[in-house]
Each structure stands twice: as structure tokens, then as C-alpha cells.
C-alpha positions in Angstrom: -60.2 -37.7 4.9 -60.2 -37.7 1.1 -63.3 -35.4 0.6 -65.7 -33.2 2.6 -68.1 -36.1 3.5 -67.1 -38.7 6.1 -67.3 -42.1 4.5 -68.7 -44.6 7.0 -68.5 -48.4 6.9 -70.7 -50.5 9.3 -69.8 -53.9 10.7 -72.6 -55.2 12.8 -74.6 -58.5 12.6 -77.9 -56.8 13.7 -79.8 -55.6 10.7 -81.9 -53.3 12.8 -78.7 -51.6 14.1 -77.3 -51.2 10.5 -80.7 -49.8 9.2 -81.0 -47.5 12.2 -77.5 -46.1 11.8 -78.0 -45.7 8.1 -81.2 -43.8 8.7 -79.5 -41.7 11.4 -76.6 -40.6 9.3 -78.8 -39.8 6.4 -79.9 -36.8 8.4 -76.2 -35.6 8.6 -75.1 -34.1 5.2 -71.5 -34.6 6.2 -71.7 -38.4 6.6 -72.6 -41.2 4.3 -72.5 -45.0 4.5 -70.3 -46.6 1.9 -70.9 -50.2 2.9 -71.7 -52.7 5.6 -71.2 -56.3 6.5 -72.4 -58.7 9.2 -69.5 -61.0 9.8 -66.0 -60.3 11.2 -64.4 -62.4 8.6 -65.6 -60.1 5.8 -64.6 -56.8 7.3 -61.0 -56.5 6.1 -61.7 -57.2 2.4 -64.8 -54.9 2.4 -63.0 -52.1 4.1 -60.1 -52.3 1.6 -62.6 -52.0 -1.2 -64.8 -49.2 0.3 -61.9 -47.1 1.8 -64.0 -45.5 4.6 -62.8 -42.7 6.8 -64.6 -44.3 9.8 -65.3 -48.0 10.5 -68.1 -48.6 13.0 -67.4 -52.0 14.5 -69.5 -54.1 16.7 -67.4 -55.7 19.4 -69.4 -59.0 19.2 -69.3 -60.1 15.6 -69.7 -63.7 14.4 -66.7 -65.2 12.6 -64.1 -63.0 14.2 -64.8 -60.7 17.2 -64.5 -56.9 16.9 -61.3 -56.7 18.9 -59.6 -59.1 16.6 -61.0 -57.3 13.6 -59.9 -54.0 15.0 -56.3 -55.2 15.4 -56.3 -56.7 11.9 -57.7 -53.6 10.2 -55.2 -51.3 12.0 -52.3 -53.5 10.9 -53.5 -54.0 7.2 -55.5 -50.8 6.4 -54.6 -48.2 9.0 -56.5 -45.3 7.5 -59.9 -45.7 8.9 -60.6 -44.5 12.4 -62.5 -47.1 14.3 -65.5 -46.5 16.5 -66.3 -49.5 18.6 -70.0 -50.1 19.2 -71.1 -52.4 22.0 -73.7 -53.2 24.6 -70.7 -53.8 27.0 -69.6 -50.7 28.8 -67.3 -52.1 31.5 -63.8 -50.7 31.8 -61.9 -53.8 30.6 -63.9 -54.0 27.3 -63.3 -50.3 26.6 -59.6 -50.6 27.5 -59.2 -53.7 25.3 -60.9 -51.8 22.4 -58.7 -48.7 22.7 -55.5 -50.9 23.0 -56.6 -52.8 19.9 -56.6 -49.5 17.9 -60.1 -48.1 18.3 -60.4 -44.3 18.4 -63.8 -44.3 20.1 -66.2 -46.4 22.1 -70.0 -45.9 22.5 -72.8 -48.0 23.9 -75.4 -49.3 21.5 -78.1 -47.5 23.5 -76.5 -44.2 22.6 -78.8 -41.6 21.2 -78.5 -40.5 17.6 -76.9 -37.1 18.5 -74.1 -38.8 20.4 -73.4 -41.3 17.6 -72.9 -38.5 15.0 -70.8 -36.5 17.5 -68.6 -39.6 18.0 -68.2 -40.1 14.2 -67.2 -36.4 13.7 -64.8 -36.4 16.6 -62.9 -39.5 15.7 -62.8 -38.4 12.0 -60.8 -35.4 13.3 -58.4 -37.7 15.0 -59.9 -37.3 18.5 -60.6 -40.1 21.0 -64.3 -40.3 21.9 -65.8 -42.2 24.9 -69.6 -42.1 25.0 -71.9 -41.5 27.9 -71.9 -44.4 30.4 -68.3 -45.3 29.6 -66.2 -45.3 32.7 -63.7 -42.5 32.6 -61.4 -44.6 34.9 -60.2 -46.2 31.6 -58.3 -43.0 30.9 -56.2 -43.5 34.1 -55.4 -47.0 33.0 -54.5 -45.9 29.5 -52.1 -43.3 31.0 -50.5 -45.9 33.2 -49.9 -48.1 30.2 -48.4 -45.3 28.2 -51.1 -45.3 25.5 -51.5 -41.6 25.5 -55.2 -40.9 25.2 -55.5 -37.2 25.0 -59.0 -36.1 23.9 -62.3 -37.5 25.1 -66.0 -36.7 25.3 
């Protein structure tokens, strides 16, 4: 990371989610939001301009879904760690996200404390799987040779 504070960029089409996360991280002196967008087609350009440390990415974005955006961002601007945010917690969705380049995955119903823990963990280069995420995904990652080593 370029400075002491974690720069966070939000990509979610739900205004209430964006406002809620922004309010949540305002309580954490180590994190600040540097931008947001509500469409998968806008993410790459806005992330290039904002240069965040962590990109919080909704898996179900209009225009281009979060998995496609994740792969594109990792190919074009590999610096930000990606935290996938979704209402889907099944093993295949999580596996797809991690294989697309995400460093973490949490459910939208996660509490504020878990969200901030996830942001801090992935900003340190750790992999974070939130509560309710099946741990069996780790076995599948190991079998595919993806090498997931650290997890919540």
C-alpha cells in the first residue's frame, strides 16, 4: 500500500450498500473510500484513476458481472486486492471468485466488524473467507493448485 490508510473503492449497484459501507469504514481511521461506481463497465477506468488498495466488488453488477470485472482488473491493474461481496455463498460462486483473482469473499449480510476485518486482512495480502462461506472451497482450491494459504 502506498500510505498508512487503506484506500477502498466500491463497485455495487445498490446505493444503500454503498452508503452503508461508506458509513461503516468512516468509523475506521485506517480505511477511507476513494470512489465508487454502480456498473461493471465503469469499474476498470475508475479503478485506474482512483488507484485503490482494495476493490470491493459486487458479484452481480449490471453491464459486466463481478467475476468478469475481477479478471479484467487483475489483468489490467493488478495492484488492488479484490474483496468479493455477494448474497451468494455457495461453494461454486466462491471458487469462481477466487479463481478469477479475488483475495476475499464475504456475504452481504456480514456485520460491520467482519467487513473491516476482511479489508484489513486482504490489504496485508491474506485470503479472507467470511462467515457462512463453505470451507470446503479450500480443499477444491488445493486440488486445483491455486495455493490458498490464509483464511478467516
